[in-house]
N, C-alpha and C positions, 0 to 999 in steps of 0.2 A: 433665331435672334432677329430683331428688327428695330429700326429707328424711324419714327414718324416726325416730320418737322412741320409746324404750322406757324407761318409768319403772322404776327399781330400788327395790323396796319396802323393802329392808333398808339402803339407803344414801341420802344426800341428793343423789343424782345422777340424771341422765337420760343413757342411752346414745343418742347422736345419730349416725345414719349419713347421710353426704352422698354422693349419687351424681350424677355428671355425665357425660353422653355427649359425648365429644370425640375421635372416632376419629383425626383428623388431628393432634391435639396431642401434644407430647412430654412436657410436664410440666403438672401441675395441683395446686393447693393451695386449701384453704379458710382464709381469714385473717379475723380479727375480734377483738372485745373479749376473747374467751376465750383467745386465744394471743398477745396483744400485737401483732397484725397481722404475725406472723412466719411467712413461707412455710415455713420449715424445720420448724416445729412443726405445720403443718397440711397436710403433704404427703399427697396422695392416691395410691393405688396404681392402676396401669393394669391392667385385666383384659383377657383375650384378645379380648373383644367390643368393645373400644375405650372402655368405660366406666371412668371414674376413680371410686374409692370409698375411703372411710375412715370409721372409727367413733371417736368421741371421748366421754369422760365429761365432762359439763358440769353445773354446779350447778343444781339445780332451783329453781323459784320466782324465776326471773330472766329477763331478756331480753338478747339479744346482737345487736349489729350485726356483719354479716359480708359478705364478697364472695368469689367465686372468683377465683383468679389463674391464667389458662390461657395458657401461653407468653408471659407478660408482659402480658397483657390482662385487665382487670378485667371480670367478668361478674356480674350479679345472679341470684339464685335465683328462678325463675318461681313456685315454690310457697312463697315466704316468707310468714310470718304477716302481715307488713306491710313498709313501706319508710320509711326515715328520712333526711331531707336531712342531709348532712354538709358543713359549710362548708370543712373542711380538704381533703376530697377534691373539693369542688365537684361533687358527684354524690349520688344516692340510694344508700344501703346497704340491703341486705336485713336484715330483723329476724327473729330466731328467739325465740319466746316459749315458755318452759318452765314 
C-alpha cells in the first residue's frame, strides 16, 4: 500500500495517488470524507501487476479519514499519516493529512 502526494502550486489542491496491492481481488475503492464514503466515487483501477491505483484531487490544508474497500472488506492504509477511532464504524480509520 502506498500514498503519493503532489502539491499543485497553481491550485488549492493536492493530487493524491492511492496504490493498493491486491492481486486476488476483483474490486477496490478508496472511500472517505472526501467522497462521502461512496465506493463508486473512489473506484481504483486494476493494473496488470495486480495493483489497484487511482489519483484524486483533494483540497489542501485539510485532513481526511478514509479506508480501502476491497471486495467488500475494509482495510486501513499502513502508510497513513495517523489513525482515528470512528464510533460509527466501530474501528479505526486511516487519516490523510494534506
